[in-house]
Phi, psi and omega in degrees: 000102176216073176266236177294121183299330180294308183289322177299313177298318178301316179297315183296318176295318179300310182297320176297322178292314180294314184276350183053051178221149180254153178288151179244141174266123181237161175100195179210163183293132179254003181065035181285334181081357180297329180290348178266000182232157183052050180266141172248137182247149179243149170226125183055038174082003182238142176293142184282137178243334190234158172296329179297318181295318182297314177300321178292324177296316181295324180292323176279335182223084185302336179299338180281359176290349176288348180266139179242130174295134180236351179165201179224152175275184182293345180261001178089004178278146183289143179246138182235162167230163182260134184285345183269000177286125180274169180298339177274006183066022177251154177290120178284354182225046190302312183294337183252019183289150182287171182303322179308314179288321181297330185263005186285138346275133175269159181294338177297328179299314179300311185287346174273359178087013182272161178235153178273152177292150180295336181277350180296141179280350177267158173212157175259134177241112179244169174258131181264167174299324179296318176307311182296316182296319183291322180294319179295322184290319183294328180290337179272336181273120183286153180293149180306316182298324179292318181292316180300314181301320180294319180295321181294316178295319177296321178295321176298317181294320183293320184283348179281000000 
């Protein structure tokens, strides 16, 4: 489910609140390099829209100088790529990467409505409304062995 990030994120946050469950990040890095491309950056809780905002971010957080603006998304937010991505899709400065990279993918990415690339080794695992309904349904349905045992006991009582 990766349509409009705003509505997707809103739905995911609503579902997590109602079901009282958090998304889980699973998997491991496959070195695909997608996480180093088409990046959106935030400063003070807001997505960057202007070069002036980006320069202010770099001034306050010099480690973000590794990112280069490459365009904008359909909502006008700036899109970046990382200068440290090597031709082998691996980080050429892995030990010195910023916190943003170290924490990838964070659950906040999920709750903002973003999706991971299919080649990424990570995935998000959440609980859906259907999962909860089916779990509740299964807990109400007795196991076949329990039903069979009751019927055998009832037959024994009747034959005595």
